[in-house]
N, CA, C and O atoms as CSV, one atom per row, in Angstrom:
chain,resi,resn,atom,element,x,y,z
A,1,UNK,N,N,-5.556,8.751,-5.370
A,1,UNK,CA,C,-4.274,9.344,-5.032
A,1,UNK,C,C,-3.207,8.799,-5.991
A,1,UNK,O,O,-3.130,7.588,-6.197
A,2,UNK,N,N,-2.386,9.675,-6.579
A,2,UNK,CA,C,-1.335,9.194,-7.495
A,2,UNK,C,C,-0.279,8.394,-6.731
A,2,UNK,O,O,-0.106,8.578,-5.526
A,3,UNK,N,N,0.420,7.513,-7.429
A,3,UNK,CA,C,1.471,6.724,-6.763
A,3,UNK,C,C,2.528,7.623,-6.134
A,3,UNK,O,O,2.835,8.694,-6.658
A,4,UNK,N,N,3.078,7.183,-5.013
A,4,UNK,CA,C,4.109,7.927,-4.293
A,4,UNK,C,C,5.475,7.329,-4.625
A,4,UNK,O,O,5.566,6.252,-5.214
A,5,UNK,N,N,6.532,8.041,-4.239
A,5,UNK,CA,C,7.904,7.572,-4.476
A,5,UNK,C,C,8.608,7.318,-3.158
A,5,UNK,O,O,8.370,8.009,-2.167
A,6,UNK,N,N,9.472,6.326,-3.155
A,6,UNK,CA,C,10.360,6.093,-2.021
A,6,UNK,C,C,11.493,7.107,-2.134
A,6,UNK,O,O,12.127,7.221,-3.183
A,7,UNK,N,N,11.750,7.858,-1.033
A,7,UNK,CA,C,12.781,8.895,-1.066
A,7,UNK,C,C,13.897,8.667,-0.053
A,7,UNK,O,O,14.918,9.353,-0.096
A,8,UNK,N,N,13.714,7.703,0.867
A,8,UNK,CA,C,14.742,7.415,1.865
A,8,UNK,C,C,14.491,6.011,2.417
A,8,UNK,O,O,13.409,5.449,2.243
A,9,UNK,N,N,15.502,5.455,3.082
A,9,UNK,CA,C,15.370,4.113,3.644
A,9,UNK,C,C,16.194,3.984,4.916
A,9,UNK,O,O,17.150,4.728,5.135
A,10,UNK,N,N,15.805,3.029,5.747
A,10,UNK,CA,C,16.542,2.685,6.964
A,10,UNK,C,C,16.831,1.197,6.954
A,10,UNK,O,O,16.030,0.398,6.468
A,11,UNK,N,N,17.989,0.831,7.497
A,11,UNK,CA,C,18.381,-0.571,7.570
A,11,UNK,C,C,18.663,-0.955,9.012
A,11,UNK,O,O,18.957,-0.101,9.849
A,12,UNK,N,N,18.568,-2.267,9.298
A,12,UNK,CA,C,18.910,-2.754,10.633
A,12,UNK,C,C,20.413,-3.038,10.702
A,12,UNK,O,O,21.143,-2.774,9.746
A,13,UNK,N,N,20.867,-3.572,11.822
A,13,UNK,CA,C,22.298,-3.827,12.036
A,13,UNK,C,C,22.878,-4.807,11.026
A,13,UNK,O,O,24.076,-4.768,10.745
A,14,UNK,N,N,22.047,-5.683,10.477
A,14,UNK,CA,C,22.524,-6.647,9.470
A,14,UNK,C,C,22.495,-6.097,8.057
A,14,UNK,O,O,22.911,-6.775,7.117
A,15,UNK,N,N,22.006,-4.874,7.897
A,15,UNK,CA,C,21.958,-4.269,6.569
A,15,UNK,C,C,20.668,-4.525,5.814
A,15,UNK,O,O,20.546,-4.139,4.651
A,16,UNK,N,N,19.691,-5.177,6.463
A,16,UNK,CA,C,18.400,-5.411,5.809
A,16,UNK,C,C,17.560,-4.140,5.892
A,16,UNK,O,O,17.480,-3.510,6.947
A,17,UNK,N,N,16.944,-3.770,4.790
A,17,UNK,CA,C,16.076,-2.598,4.777
A,17,UNK,C,C,14.829,-2.914,5.594
A,17,UNK,O,O,14.150,-3.910,5.343
A,18,UNK,N,N,14.533,-2.060,6.573
A,18,UNK,CA,C,13.390,-2.293,7.455
A,18,UNK,C,C,12.274,-1.285,7.251
A,18,UNK,O,O,11.106,-1.606,7.468
A,19,UNK,N,N,12.617,-0.058,6.833
A,19,UNK,CA,C,11.640,1.006,6.665
A,19,UNK,C,C,12.025,1.877,5.476
A,19,UNK,O,O,13.201,2.008,5.138
A,20,UNK,N,N,11.024,2.462,4.857
A,20,UNK,CA,C,11.252,3.432,3.777
A,20,UNK,C,C,10.440,4.682,4.060
A,20,UNK,O,O,9.410,4.634,4.731
A,21,UNK,N,N,10.914,5.788,3.542
A,21,UNK,CA,C,10.172,7.041,3.661
A,21,UNK,C,C,9.570,7.348,2.303
A,21,UNK,O,O,10.257,7.321,1.282
A,22,UNK,N,N,8.285,7.639,2.307
A,22,UNK,CA,C,7.591,7.953,1.071
A,22,UNK,C,C,7.519,9.466,0.898
A,22,UNK,O,O,7.408,10.211,1.872
A,23,UNK,N,N,7.583,9.903,-0.342
A,23,UNK,CA,C,7.511,11.317,-0.685
A,23,UNK,C,C,6.307,11.954,0.010
A,23,UNK,O,O,5.188,11.449,-0.076
A,24,UNK,N,N,6.553,13.063,0.693
A,24,UNK,CA,C,5.481,13.782,1.370
A,24,UNK,C,C,5.244,13.350,2.809
A,24,UNK,O,O,4.502,14.016,3.531
A,25,UNK,N,N,5.856,12.250,3.246
A,25,UNK,CA,C,5.684,11.766,4.622
A,25,UNK,C,C,6.811,12.268,5.511
A,25,UNK,O,O,7.939,12.457,5.054
A,26,UNK,N,N,6.499,12.483,6.781
A,26,UNK,CA,C,7.525,12.822,7.768
A,26,UNK,C,C,8.075,11.559,8.416
A,26,UNK,O,O,9.238,11.519,8.818
A,27,UNK,N,N,7.247,10.536,8.517
A,27,UNK,CA,C,7.630,9.293,9.185
A,27,UNK,C,C,7.971,8.207,8.175
A,27,UNK,O,O,7.566,8.255,7.013
A,28,UNK,N,N,8.727,7.229,8.655
A,28,UNK,CA,C,9.075,6.079,7.834
A,28,UNK,C,C,7.951,5.044,7.891
A,28,UNK,O,O,7.227,4.951,8.883
A,29,UNK,N,N,7.817,4.270,6.816
A,29,UNK,CA,C,6.825,3.206,6.681
A,29,UNK,C,C,7.556,1.872,6.688
A,29,UNK,O,O,8.629,1.753,6.098
A,30,UNK,N,N,6.990,0.871,7.348
A,30,UNK,CA,C,7.634,-0.448,7.371
A,30,UNK,C,C,7.712,-1.007,5.955
A,30,UNK,O,O,6.874,-0.706,5.105
A,31,UNK,N,N,8.730,-1.823,5.720
A,31,UNK,CA,C,8.893,-2.443,4.410
A,31,UNK,C,C,7.689,-3.335,4.102
A,31,UNK,O,O,7.243,-3.399,2.956
A,32,UNK,N,N,7.170,-4.010,5.100
A,32,UNK,CA,C,6.000,-4.879,4.884
A,32,UNK,C,C,4.835,-4.070,4.316
A,32,UNK,O,O,4.215,-4.474,3.333
A,33,UNK,N,N,4.544,-2.939,4.932
A,33,UNK,CA,C,3.453,-2.073,4.458
A,33,UNK,C,C,3.782,-1.506,3.073
A,33,UNK,O,O,2.909,-1.440,2.207
A,34,UNK,N,N,5.041,-1.098,2.863
A,34,UNK,CA,C,5.445,-0.561,1.566
A,34,UNK,C,C,5.322,-1.618,0.468
A,34,UNK,O,O,4.963,-1.295,-0.664
A,35,UNK,N,N,5.618,-2.875,0.794
A,35,UNK,CA,C,5.469,-3.948,-0.200
A,35,UNK,C,C,4.000,-4.127,-0.580
A,35,UNK,O,O,3.679,-4.325,-1.752
A,36,UNK,N,N,3.122,-4.057,0.399
A,36,UNK,CA,C,1.681,-4.143,0.110
A,36,UNK,C,C,1.263,-2.992,-0.806
A,36,UNK,O,O,0.504,-3.183,-1.755
A,37,UNK,N,N,1.770,-1.799,-0.507
A,37,UNK,CA,C,1.456,-0.631,-1.334
A,37,UNK,C,C,1.997,-0.805,-2.752
A,37,UNK,O,O,1.308,-0.490,-3.722
A,38,UNK,N,N,3.229,-1.306,-2.876
A,38,UNK,CA,C,3.837,-1.523,-4.193
A,38,UNK,C,C,3.038,-2.558,-4.992
A,38,UNK,O,O,2.837,-2.400,-6.196
A,39,UNK,N,N,2.587,-3.615,-4.316
A,39,UNK,CA,C,1.792,-4.640,-4.997
A,39,UNK,C,C,0.484,-4.068,-5.548
A,39,UNK,O,O,-0.026,-4.544,-6.562
A,40,UNK,N,N,-0.056,-3.047,-4.879
A,40,UNK,CA,C,-1.296,-2.403,-5.341
A,40,UNK,C,C,-1.029,-1.310,-6.378
A,40,UNK,O,O,-1.970,-0.751,-6.941
A,41,UNK,N,N,0.242,-1.003,-6.632
A,41,UNK,CA,C,0.577,0.057,-7.577
A,41,UNK,C,C,0.597,1.436,-6.953
A,41,UNK,O,O,0.558,2.442,-7.663
A,42,UNK,N,N,0.660,1.495,-5.605
A,42,UNK,CA,C,0.646,2.778,-4.902
A,42,UNK,C,C,2.029,3.408,-4.766
A,42,UNK,O,O,2.147,4.516,-4.242
A,43,UNK,N,N,3.078,2.726,-5.227
A,43,UNK,CA,C,4.440,3.271,-5.214
A,43,UNK,C,C,4.963,3.205,-6.641
A,43,UNK,O,O,4.946,2.148,-7.272
A,44,UNK,N,N,5.428,4.344,-7.143
A,44,UNK,CA,C,5.801,4.411,-8.561
A,44,UNK,C,C,7.231,3.983,-8.851
A,44,UNK,O,O,7.519,3.561,-9.970
A,45,UNK,N,N,8.144,4.077,-7.874
A,45,UNK,CA,C,9.549,3.807,-8.187
A,45,UNK,C,C,10.094,2.559,-7.490
A,45,UNK,O,O,11.308,2.394,-7.378
A,46,UNK,N,N,9.201,1.678,-7.021
A,46,UNK,CA,C,9.655,0.451,-6.358
A,46,UNK,C,C,8.639,-0.668,-6.574
A,46,UNK,O,O,7.474,-0.427,-6.891
A,47,UNK,N,N,9.112,-1.882,-6.396
A,47,UNK,CA,C,8.247,-3.054,-6.517
A,47,UNK,C,C,8.674,-4.100,-5.499
A,47,UNK,O,O,9.811,-4.091,-5.028
A,48,UNK,N,N,7.760,-4.997,-5.164
A,48,UNK,CA,C,8.120,-6.063,-4.238
A,48,UNK,C,C,8.558,-7.283,-5.040
A,48,UNK,O,O,8.067,-7.544,-6.138
A,49,UNK,N,N,9.487,-8.012,-4.460
A,49,UNK,CA,C,10.044,-9.204,-5.104
A,49,UNK,C,C,9.670,-10.404,-4.244
A,49,UNK,O,O,9.957,-10.442,-3.047
A,50,UNK,N,N,9.029,-11.377,-4.871
A,50,UNK,CA,C,8.633,-12.612,-4.188
A,50,UNK,C,C,9.265,-13.778,-4.944
A,50,UNK,O,O,8.803,-14.153,-6.021
A,51,UNK,N,N,10.311,-14.338,-4.377
A,51,UNK,CA,C,10.994,-15.483,-4.998
A,51,UNK,C,C,10.824,-16.701,-4.119
A,51,UNK,O,O,10.660,-16.588,-2.904
A,52,UNK,N,N,10.863,-17.846,-4.729
A,52,UNK,CA,C,10.660,-19.089,-4.006
A,52,UNK,C,C,11.696,-19.332,-2.916
A,52,UNK,O,O,11.342,-19.725,-1.804
A,53,UNK,N,N,12.960,-19.106,-3.218
A,53,UNK,CA,C,14.038,-19.441,-2.284
A,53,UNK,C,C,14.643,-18.231,-1.584
A,53,UNK,O,O,15.771,-18.303,-1.096
A,54,UNK,N,N,13.915,-17.126,-1.526
A,54,UNK,CA,C,14.446,-15.920,-0.882
A,54,UNK,C,C,13.326,-15.217,-0.119
A,54,UNK,O,O,12.143,-15.360,-0.428
A,55,UNK,N,N,13.739,-14.464,0.872
A,55,UNK,CA,C,12.790,-13.683,1.659
A,55,UNK,C,C,12.217,-12.570,0.781
A,55,UNK,O,O,12.980,-11.909,0.076
A,56,UNK,N,N,10.907,-12.341,0.798
A,56,UNK,CA,C,10.339,-11.237,0.021
A,56,UNK,C,C,10.978,-9.912,0.431
A,56,UNK,O,O,11.286,-9.697,1.603
A,57,UNK,N,N,11.172,-9.033,-0.540
A,57,UNK,CA,C,11.791,-7.751,-0.251
A,57,UNK,C,C,11.321,-6.680,-1.233
A,57,UNK,O,O,10.710,-6.980,-2.258
A,58,UNK,N,N,11.617,-5.443,-0.900
A,58,UNK,CA,C,11.267,-4.314,-1.735
A,58,UNK,C,C,12.503,-3.902,-2.527
A,58,UNK,O,O,13.617,-3.930,-2.005
A,59,UNK,N,N,12.308,-3.525,-3.770
A,59,UNK,CA,C,13.418,-3.114,-4.628
A,59,UNK,C,C,12.984,-1.904,-5.457
A,59,UNK,O,O,11.862,-1.861,-5.963
A,60,UNK,N,N,13.874,-0.926,-5.591
A,60,UNK,CA,C,13.551,0.207,-6.460
A,60,UNK,C,C,13.649,-0.241,-7.912
A,60,UNK,O,O,14.393,-1.165,-8.244
A,61,UNK,N,N,12.892,0.422,-8.764
A,61,UNK,CA,C,12.890,0.078,-10.181
A,61,UNK,C,C,14.214,0.489,-10.811
A,61,UNK,O,O,14.734,1.561,-10.503
A,62,UNK,N,N,14.770,-0.347,-11.692
A,62,UNK,CA,C,16.056,-0.018,-12.315
A,62,UNK,C,C,15.952,1.227,-13.198
A,62,UNK,O,O,15.021,1.376,-13.990
A,63,UNK,N,N,16.940,2.118,-13.037
A,63,UNK,CA,C,16.983,3.309,-13.887
A,63,UNK,C,C,18.412,3.768,-14.151
A,63,UNK,O,O,18.624,4.843,-14.712
A,64,UNK,N,N,19.394,2.959,-13.750
A,64,UNK,CA,C,20.787,3.298,-14.002
A,64,UNK,C,C,21.421,4.196,-12.946
A,64,UNK,O,O,22.614,4.487,-13.033
A,65,UNK,N,N,20.657,4.641,-11.953
A,65,UNK,CA,C,21.197,5.504,-10.900
A,65,UNK,C,C,21.397,4.696,-9.631
A,65,UNK,O,O,20.493,3.976,-9.208
A,66,UNK,N,N,22.559,4.805,-9.022
A,66,UNK,CA,C,22.809,4.123,-7.743
A,66,UNK,C,C,22.205,4.875,-6.571
A,66,UNK,O,O,21.816,4.269,-5.573
A,67,UNK,N,N,22.125,6.189,-6.689
A,67,UNK,CA,C,21.714,7.015,-5.554
A,67,UNK,C,C,20.299,6.741,-5.073
A,67,UNK,O,O,19.965,7.075,-3.936
A,68,UNK,N,N,19.452,6.137,-5.915
A,68,UNK,CA,C,18.094,5.863,-5.471
A,68,UNK,C,C,17.854,4.378,-5.182
A,68,UNK,O,O,16.708,3.936,-5.102
A,69,UNK,N,N,18.932,3.616,-5.025
A,69,UNK,CA,C,18.796,2.236,-4.562
A,69,UNK,C,C,18.589,2.258,-3.053
A,69,UNK,O,O,19.159,3.106,-2.366
A,70,UNK,N,N,17.794,1.353,-2.538
A,70,UNK,CA,C,17.474,1.372,-1.110
A,70,UNK,C,C,18.715,1.277,-0.236
A,70,UNK,O,O,18.799,1.973,0.776
A,71,UNK,N,N,19.687,0.432,-0.597
A,71,UNK,CA,C,20.910,0.313,0.202
A,71,UNK,C,C,21.660,1.645,0.249
A,71,UNK,O,O,22.184,2.024,1.297
A,72,UNK,N,N,21.715,2.352,-0.873
A,72,UNK,CA,C,22.371,3.659,-0.900
A,72,UNK,C,C,21.612,4.680,-0.050
A,72,UNK,O,O,22.215,5.468,0.679
A,73,UNK,N,N,20.290,4.655,-0.153
A,73,UNK,CA,C,19.476,5.575,0.648
A,73,UNK,C,C,19.685,5.343,2.144
A,73,UNK,O,O,19.673,6.286,2.935
A,74,UNK,N,N,19.877,4.075,2.523
A,74,UNK,CA,C,20.056,3.740,3.934
A,74,UNK,C,C,21.499,3.935,4.397
A,74,UNK,O,O,21.803,3.801,5.582
A,75,UNK,N,N,22.381,4.252,3.453
A,75,UNK,CA,C,23.779,4.478,3.816
A,75,UNK,C,C,24.567,3.211,4.023
A,75,UNK,O,O,25.571,3.215,4.735
A,76,UNK,N,N,24.128,2.113,3.406
A,76,UNK,CA,C,24.782,0.817,3.590
A,76,UNK,C,C,25.966,0.579,2.666
A,76,UNK,O,O,26.735,-0.355,2.890
A,77,UNK,N,N,26.131,1.385,1.652
A,77,UNK,CA,C,27.199,1.081,0.705
A,77,UNK,C,C,28.348,2.048,0.840
A,77,UNK,O,O,29.337,1.937,0.115
């Protein structure tokens, strides 16, 4: 199966992204599951970030567009 794209996102009350919607899906996928998929190369426009002093998170790949950032998709900005 070719890699999928993140097309929408949801955030909790604190503004943390909790779920993303993948192209072709009706339902949202948890960020944890999406990070596993990104680590395997199953998502083409996002990657997971694992830093020593920060909570692991999902981030869209940089392309100069704000509209496809997860915070923008979730309506946080």
